[in-house]
ZALOLUM-345114 format. One record per atom (N, C-alpha, C): residue in one letter; atom name; x, y, z. Coordinates in steps of 0.001 Angstrom, whole numbers, plus 500000, padded with zeros to 6 digits. Layout:
<sites>
  r   a       X       Y       Z
  a  CA       X       Y       Z
...
</sites>
This chain:
<sites>
  r   a       X       Y       Z
  m   N  234876  190740  165095
  m  CA  234941  191752  166129
  m   C  235439  191095  167412
  t   N  236408  191712  168059
  t  CA  236940  191176  169301
  t   C  235985  191468  170448
  v   N  236185  190786  171569
  v  CA  235308  190950  172723
  v   C  235340  192386  173237
  t   N  236519  193016  173218
  t  CA  236649  194361  173762
  t   C  236365  195448  172725
  e   N  236165  195085  171479
  e  CA  235935  196069  170431
  e   C  234474  196493  170418
  t   N  234235  197780  170315
  t  CA  232865  198284  170239
  t   C  232337  198133  168820
  d   N  231025  198260  168694
  d  CA  230411  198219  167376
  d   C  230943  199368  166513
  s   N  231147  200524  167124
  s  CA  231683  201675  166389
  s   C  233082  201384  165860
  q   N  233925  200790  166678
  q  CA  235281  200451  166224
  q   C  235230  199458  165071
  h   N  234346  198484  165182
  h  CA  234197  197493  164118
  h   C  233771  198174  162814
  r   N  232810  199076  162893
  r  CA  232347  199792  161700
  r   C  233450  200680  161131
  i   N  234242  201296  161998
  i  CA  235357  202132  161534
  i   C  236372  201283  160778
  r   N  236707  200114  161317
  r  CA  237655  199224  160632
  r   C  237111  198798  159268
  a   N  235848  198408  159229
  a  CA  235237  197974  157968
  a   C  235196  199127  156963
  s   N  234831  200302  157429
  s  CA  234788  201472  156552
  s   C  236182  201814  156036
  t   N  237179  201691  156905
  t  CA  238564  201968  156489
  t   C  238974  201057  155350
  l   N  238699  199758  155474
  l  CA  239046  198827  154395
  l   C  238300  199169  153108
  g   N  237034  199529  153236
  g  CA  236261  199924  152059
  g   C  236833  201165  151395
  e   N  237212  202143  152195
  e  CA  237795  203372  151646
  e   C  239158  203112  151010
  i   N  239935  202221  151604
  i  CA  241227  201869  151005
  i   C  241012  201229  149638
  r   N  239998  200375  149527
  r  CA  239708  199755  148222
  r   C  239278  200805  147198
  r   N  238524  201815  147651
  r  CA  238033  202853  146731
  r   C  239096  203899  146388
  s   N  239812  204359  147407
  s  CA  240692  205524  147224
  s   C  242170  205208  147321
  g   N  242510  203983  147705
  g  CA  243905  203633  147929
  g   C  244324  204005  149346
  i   N  245448  203469  149744
  i  CA  245919  203684  151120
  i   C  246253  205151  151350
  l   N  247019  205730  150460
  l  CA  247452  207110  150653
  l   C  246332  208111  150382
  g   N  245276  207692  149697
  g  CA  244141  208569  149419
  g   C  243066  208541  150492
  l   N  243258  207737  151515
  l  CA  242244  207592  152562
  l   C  242050  208908  153303
  r   N  240775  209269  153513
  r  CA  240437  210461  154286
  r   C  239586  210054  155485
  i   N  239920  210595  156639
  i  CA  239198  210270  157869
  i   C  237719  210619  157745
  a   N  237405  211734  157107
  a  CA  236001  212139  156956
  a   C  235207  211074  156197
  d   N  235809  210478  155167
  d  CA  235131  209426  154404
  d   C  234955  208164  155245
  v   N  235962  207845  156036
  v  CA  235857  206683  156932
  v   C  234727  206898  157927
  a   N  234703  208067  158544
  a  CA  233669  208368  159544
  a   C  232278  208290  158919
  k   N  232122  208865  157738
  k  CA  230824  208826  157056
  k   C  230409  207382  156774
  g   N  231338  206585  156252
  g  CA  231035  205182  155952
  g   C  230719  204359  157186
  a   N  231287  204739  158327
  a  CA  231050  204013  159582
  a   C  229881  204588  160363
  d   N  229339  205703  159876
  d  CA  228245  206403  160564
  d   C  228642  206803  161990
  v   N  229843  207390  162081
  v  CA  230347  207911  163353
  v   C  230938  209297  163100
  s   N  231255  209991  164154
  s  CA  231887  211302  164012
  s   C  233383  211146  163730
  v   N  233946  212166  163098
  v  CA  235383  212189  162869
  v   C  236119  212120  164208
  a   N  235573  212823  165208
  a  CA  236205  212837  166534
  a   C  236289  211430  167122
  l   N  235281  210591  166866
  l  CA  235298  209232  167408
  l   C  236384  208386  166725
  v   N  236587  208598  165452
  v  CA  237661  207887  164754
  v   C  239000  208248  165402
  y   N  239214  209540  165626
  y  CA  240459  209984  166258
  y   C  240575  209453  167688
  k   N  239459  209402  168396
  k  CA  239480  208897  169786
  k   C  239982  207454  169824
  y   N  239463  206635  168923
  y  CA  239815  205216  168944
  y   C  241176  204916  168318
  f   N  241560  205679  167299
  f  CA  242751  205301  166529
  f   C  243867  206342  166510
  g   N  243662  207476  167125
  g  CA  244729  208463  167245
  g   C  244833  209404  166066
  d   N  245198  208900  164916
  d  CA  245299  209724  163713
  d   C  245144  208836  162485
  r   N  245131  209453  161329
  r  CA  244914  208738  160073
  r   C  245945  207627  159862
  d   N  247212  207953  160062
  d  CA  248263  206970  159813
  d   C  248177  205793  160776
  s   N  247843  206080  162022
  s  CA  247694  204997  163007
  s   C  246499  204114  162672
  l   N  245424  204716  162185
  l  CA  244247  203950  161759
  l   C  244623  203017  160611
  i   N  245267  203565  159608
  i  CA  245687  202753  158459
  i   C  246607  201621  158919
  a   N  247576  201968  159758
  a  CA  248546  200971  160222
  a   C  247854  199840  160966
  e   N  246965  200185  161873
  e  CA  246304  199147  162679
  e   C  245404  198265  161826
  v   N  244605  198874  160982
  v  CA  243646  198106  160174
  v   C  244362  197196  159179
  l   N  245370  197710  158484
  l  CA  246059  196875  157500
  l   C  246894  195782  158153
  a   N  247572  196097  159238
  a  CA  248373  195069  159912
  a   C  247482  193965  160453
  e   N  246340  194337  161027
  e  CA  245411  193308  161523
  e   C  244856  192463  160381
  l   N  244585  193086  159256
  l  CA  244091  192343  158094
  l   C  245125  191310  157652
  i   N  246362  191751  157523
  i  CA  247435  190859  157064
  i   C  247686  189749  158085
  e   N  247747  190097  159358
  e  CA  247917  189072  160393
  e   C  246783  188056  160331
  g   N  245564  188549  160174
  g  CA  244405  187656  160112
  g   C  244444  186715  158928
  q   N  244910  187214  157790
  q  CA  245018  186363  156607
  q   C  245991  185209  156866
  y   N  247138  185529  157398
  y  CA  248114  184481  157703
  y   C  247616  183574  158827
  q   N  246956  184165  159826
  q  CA  246506  183369  160970
  q   C  245513  182293  160549
  s   N  244675  182590  159563
  s  CA  243730  181561  159113
  s   C  244473  180363  158529
  d   N  245566  180616  157790
  d  CA  246380  179519  157259
  d   C  247106  178776  158388
  i   N  247623  179526  159346
  i  CA  248334  178923  160486
  i   C  247383  178042  161287
  d   N  246164  178506  161496
  d  CA  245169  177713  162233
  d   C  244856  176409  161499
  a   N  244758  176470  160180
  a  CA  244477  175264  159393
  a   C  245617  174256  159518
  v   N  246858  174733  159489
  v  CA  248014  173838  159630
  v   C  248043  173252  161045
  n   N  247779  174069  162039
  n  CA  247736  173565  163418
  n   C  246700  172459  163584
  k   N  245576  172615  162918
  k  CA  244530  171587  162997
  k   C  245025  170260  162412
  v   N  245719  170326  161281
  v  CA  246265  169108  160665
  v   C  247311  168481  161584
  l   N  248166  169309  162170
  l  CA  249192  168773  163068
  l   C  248567  168121  164303
  a   N  247454  168660  164771
  a  CA  246774  168082  165934
  a   C  246190  166707  165613
  e   N  245851  166497  164352
  e  CA  245295  165215  163910
  e   C  246393  164366  163273
  h   N  247592  164504  163761
  h  CA  248803  163923  163176
  h   C  248660  162447  162825
  n   N  248970  162165  161582
  n  CA  249109  160797  161085
  n   C  250319  160859  160159
  s   N  251448  160354  160628
  s  CA  252716  160559  159917
  s   C  252693  160089  158470
  t   N  251888  159094  158145
  t  CA  251883  158608  156769
  t   C  251150  159559  155827
  q   N  250286  160399  156374
  q  CA  249522  161317  155527
  q   C  249851  162780  155786
  l   N  250781  163063  156665
  l  CA  251047  164434  157082
  l   C  251471  165321  155912
  t   N  252441  164894  155129
  t  CA  252920  165715  154021
  t   C  251808  165949  153007
  e   N  251074  164896  152691
  e  CA  249990  165016  151717
  e   C  248924  166007  152201
  r   N  248552  165919  153463
  r  CA  247553  166845  154026
  r   C  248072  168272  154032
  m   N  249358  168450  154346
  m  CA  249934  169796  154355
  m   C  249938  170396  152945
  m   N  250234  169588  151957
  m  CA  250278  170088  150583
  m   C  248918  170606  150136
  q   N  247858  170026  150669
  q  CA  246517  170482  150324
  q   C  246229  171880  150877
  l   N  246985  172299  151874
  l  CA  246786  173612  152491
  l   C  247655  174707  151885
  m   N  248654  174318  151108
  m  CA  249616  175295  150606
  m   C  248986  176229  149573
  p   N  249368  177511  149627
  p  CA  248868  178451  148618
  p   C  249422  178100  147245
  l   N  248604  178296  146239
  l  CA  249006  177977  144875
  l   C  248990  179236  144013
  p   N  249873  179293  143021
  p  CA  249950  180484  142177
  p   C  248630  180841  141495
  s   N  247822  179855  141171
  s  CA  246607  180115  140395
  s   C  245398  180533  141234
  q   N  245497  180497  142532
  q  CA  244331  180803  143368
  q   C  244036  182308  143360
  e   N  242916  182666  142744
  e  CA  242562  184086  142605
  e   C  242348  184764  143955
  w   N  241744  184079  144915
  w  CA  241489  184716  146213
  w   C  242791  185038  146931
  r   N  243824  184257  146680
  r  CA  245127  184570  147272
  r   C  245802  185727  146531
  k   N  245486  185878  145250
  k  CA  246029  186993  144483
  k   C  245615  188317  145126
  e   N  244367  188436  145490
  e  CA  243888  189657  146148
  e   C  244653  189908  147449
  r   N  244889  188860  148206
  r  CA  245633  188996  149463
  r   C  247054  189495  149217
  r   N  247752  188868  148271
  r  CA  249150  189260  148073
  r   C  249262  190677  147536
  w   N  248308  191105  146702
  w  CA  248351  192474  146206
  w   C  248048  193474  147312
  s   N  247156  193132  148230
  s  CA  246891  194062  149340
  s   C  248126  194177  150235
  r   N  248850  193068  150421
  r  CA  250095  193131  151197
  r   C  251140  193977  150487
  l   N  251245  193811  149179
  l  CA  252202  194594  148400
  l   C  251874  196087  148470
  e   N  250596  196415  148352
  e  CA  250185  197818  148445
  e   C  250515  198394  149824
  a   N  250263  197614  150867
  a  CA  250560  198085  152223
  a   C  252054  198324  152391
  k   N  252860  197407  151879
  k  CA  254312  197575  151994
  k   C  254786  198794  151226
  a   N  254236  199014  150043
  a  CA  254622  200186  149260
  a   C  254216  201473  149973
  a   N  253021  201504  150525
  a  CA  252550  202698  151237
  a   C  253359  202954  152503
  s   N  253917  201894  153075
  s  CA  254672  202063  154324
  s   C  255920  202918  154130
  k   N  256340  203080  152890
  k  CA  257477  203966  152613
  k   C  257130  205412  152983
  e   N  255865  205762  152792
  e  CA  255391  207116  153093
  e   C  254792  207235  154497
  l   N  254448  206110  155092
  l  CA  253761  206122  156388
  l   C  254574  205346  157425
  p   N  255411  206015  158192
  p  CA  256240  205321  159184
  p   C  255425  204483  160176
  a   N  254253  204949  160559
  a  CA  253426  204170  161495
  a   C  253035  202833  160877
  l   N  252734  202839  159596
  l  CA  252397  201599  158896
  l   C  253618  200696  158800
  r   N  254752  201269  158475
  r  CA  255993  200481  158374
  r   C  256299  199804  159711
  d   N  256192  200563  160801
  d  CA  256468  200005  162131
  d   C  255481  198905  162494
  r   N  254204  199135  162193
  r  CA  253174  198140  162552
  r   C  253301  196896  161680
  l   N  253650  197073  160404
  l  CA  253860  195907  159535
  l   C  255068  195092  159984
  a   N  256095  195762  160499
  a  CA  257263  195036  161015
  a   C  256862  194152  162190
  i   N  256017  194675  163058
  i  CA  255526  193893  164202
  i   C  254681  192719  163713
  a   N  253780  192988  162778
  a  CA  252911  191932  162244
  a   C  253721  190841  161554
  t   N  254712  191246  160766
  t  CA  255540  190279  160047
  t   C  256329  189412  161022
  a   N  256887  190024  162047
  a  CA  257635  189252  163048
  a   C  256719  188263  163761
  k   N  255518  188690  164069
  k  CA  254548  187810  164743
  k   C  254190  186616  163852
  v   N  253938  186893  162585
  v  CA  253592  185817  161644
  v   C  254781  184882  161436
  q   N  255971  185454  161260
  q  CA  257156  184623  161055
  q   C  257406  183737  162275
  d   N  257235  184274  163464
  d  CA  257406  183469  164681
  d   C  256385  182335  164740
  a   N  255144  182630  164371
  a  CA  254101  181599  164395
  a   C  254402  180491  163387
  i   N  254890  180865  162218
  i  CA  255239  179853  161216
  i   C  256442  179036  161682
  a   N  257424  179696  162276
  a  CA  258597  178971  162794
  a   C  258169  177969  163870
  e   N  257232  178361  164724
  e  CA  256708  177431  165742
  e   C  256046  176225  165082
  l   N  255323  176450  163983
  l  CA  254710  175338  163250
  l   C  255781  174399  162689
  v   N  256847  174975  162173
  v  CA  257933  174160  161628
  v   C  258542  173301  162724
  v   N  258808  173889  163877
  v  CA  259373  173129  165003
  v   C  258411  172023  165424
  r   N  257139  172365  165509
  r  CA  256137  171360  165914
  r   C  256079  170215  164901
  a   N  256083  170558  163615
  a  CA  256040  169524  162571
  a   C  257296  168666  162606
  r   N  258443  169287  162835
  r  CA  259689  168511  162933
  r   C  259649  167573  164125
  n   N  259128  168022  165234
  n  CA  259029  167163  166417
  n   C  258117  165964  166150
  l   N  257047  166186  165411
  l  CA  256123  165093  165096
  l   C  256706  164124  164070
  s   N  257429  164671  163099
  s  CA  257914  163838  162005
  s   C  259311  163271  162242
  g   N  260050  163867  163183
  g  CA  261419  163434  163418
  g   C  262414  164008  162429
  n   N  262022  165004  161662
  n  CA  262924  165622  160695
  n   C  264080  166290  161425
  a   N  265296  166047  160964
  a  CA  266503  166557  161638
  a   C  267224  167614  160822
  s   N  266515  168337  159961
  s  CA  267148  169379  159156
  s   C  267859  170378  160060
  t   N  269022  170840  159610
  t  CA  269780  171831  160375
  t   C  269442  173265  159956
  v   N  268578  173409  158971
  v  CA  268142  174748  158567
  v   C  267219  175282  159664
  p   N  267528  176460  160201
  p  CA  266700  176998  161290
  p   C  265231  177154  160878
  a   N  264353  176895  161819
  a  CA  262916  177028  161558
  a   C  262569  178449  161116
  s   N  263268  179434  161657
  s  CA  262999  180820  161264
  s   C  263341  181062  159797
  t   N  264328  180355  159273
  t  CA  264687  180487  157859
  t   C  263600  179884  156982
  i   N  263082  178734  157389
  i  CA  261974  178111  156649
  i   C  260763  179040  156675
  a   N  260484  179643  157831
  a  CA  259359  180577  157939
  a   C  259563  181762  157000
  w   N  260781  182292  156975
  w  CA  261081  183402  156077
  w   C  260842  182989  154622
  m   N  261287  181785  154243
  m  CA  261113  181300  152881
  m   C  259626  181212  152520
  i   N  258815  180707  153449
  i  CA  257382  180573  153194
  i   C  256757  181955  152965
  l   N  257139  182919  153786
  l  CA  256624  184280  153600
  l   C  257099  184872  152273
  a   N  258348  184627  151917
  a  CA  258884  185146  150661
  a   C  258165  184527  149464
  f   N  257927  183220  149523
  f  CA  257175  182570  148453
  f   C  255791  183197  148343
  s   N  255159  183395  149471
  s  CA  253804  183928  149506
  s   C  253711  185265  148775
  d   N  254604  186183  149093
  d  CA  254581  187484  148434
  d   C  255201  187426  147041
  g   N  256082  186478  146826
  g  CA  256745  186348  145537
  g   C  255823  185953  144404
  f   N  254643  185456  144729
  f  CA  253689  185118  143673
  f   C  253262  186347  142883
  v   N  253512  187554  143397
  v  CA  253229  188761  142624
  v   C  253998  188708  141305
  l   N  255217  188179  141337
  l  CA  255984  188016  140105
  l   C  255252  187099  139131
  h   N  254605  186097  139674
  h  CA  253826  185167  138856
  h   C  252706  185913  138130
  d   N  252106  186883  138803
  d  CA  251002  187639  138212
  d   C  251440  188420  136975
  f   N  252719  188790  136895
  f  CA  253251  189539  135760
  f   C  253820  188655  134660
  s   N  254101  187420  134982
  s  CA  254842  186557  134077
  s   C  253982  186020  132936
  a   N  254564  186038  131736
  a  CA  253902  185414  130588
  a   C  254003  183898  130679
  n   N  255094  183413  131278
  n  CA  255299  181976  131464
  n   C  254900  181621  132890
  k   N  253629  181370  133083
  k  CA  253092  181128  134411
  k   C  253632  179822  134998
  l   N  253957  179876  136265
  l  CA  254338  178689  137018
  l   C  253073  177877  137264
  t   N  253114  176606  136948
  t  CA  251923  175782  137173
  t   C  251845  175387  138639
  d   N  250637  175125  139084
  d  CA  250446  174675  140461
  d   C  251222  173389  140713
  d   N  251202  172475  139740
  d  CA  251905  171200  139907
  d   C  253412  171399  140056
  a   N  253982  172299  139247
  a  CA  255423  172553  139330
  a   C  255780  173174  140677
  y   N  254960  174096  141135
  y  CA  255214  174732  142432
  y   C  255087  173722  143566
  l   N  254033  172893  143520
  l  CA  253843  171891  144569
  l   C  254984  170882  144601
  a   N  255529  170536  143444
  a  CA  256665  169610  143418
  a   C  257861  170219  144144
  l   N  258134  171490  143889
  l  CA  259227  172181  144576
  l   C  258960  172266  146068
  l   N  257769  172715  146424
  l  CA  257437  172897  147831
  l   C  257433  171565  148587
  t   N  256922  170526  147963
  t  CA  256924  169199  148591
  t   C  258344  168757  148891
  d   N  259238  168966  147933
  d  CA  260631  168564  148137
  d   C  261259  169364  149286
  v   N  261039  170669  149299
  v  CA  261600  171513  150363
  v   C  261048  171093  151729
  l   N  259747  170896  151813
  l  CA  259145  170566  153111
  l   C  259537  169160  153572
  k   N  259616  168208  152649
  k  CA  260054  166866  153046
  k   C  261502  166880  153524
  t   N  262318  167706  152896
  t  CA  263725  167781  153269
  t   C  263939  168520  154588
  h   N  263165  169558  154822
  h  CA  263450  170431  155955
  h   C  262376  170512  157041
  v   N  261219  169878  156827
  v  CA  260148  169994  157824
  v   C  259572  168644  158216
  f   N  259114  167850  157236
  f  CA  258402  166602  157561
  f   C  259281  165386  157387
</sites>
């Protein structure tokens, strides 16, 4: 909960996520959110405007928060910079295809993106969230290059885009009969990051 967020707003956000898990994004009803948050329907509208704006804000904040936790972990490693161990420490933070908790994250992002086709407010808010995350990752790439002396000519924004694409691309892994092993993925990612970041 943020400093300026009320307890009611916090409960509304939590109830919204719960209702999305139960009914899906497009099946969300404000009355169910209000009941789950123990607030009036009018209060939900007061704080969030309308159903689509509520969905857009809650899902975009969820997705931003998921990425921000990873960004914070990388920033911590960069702050404790030791060039001989930097790549190894970074590899320990990278998402892996087999991590079940990340599977839930990528599927929630995929669902939000699919729903955004029907919900322009969600599409607009996800575009803002994605740009914010991509910028933060690009800043990490620049910071890591400055620390490591890497002189790759590939723009940091391109590396950030690749990282985001890999992140969501693991959905393909979830469908594949020939699963990509964590070791095979880490070998690829290590090579890319050593060449273009560290």
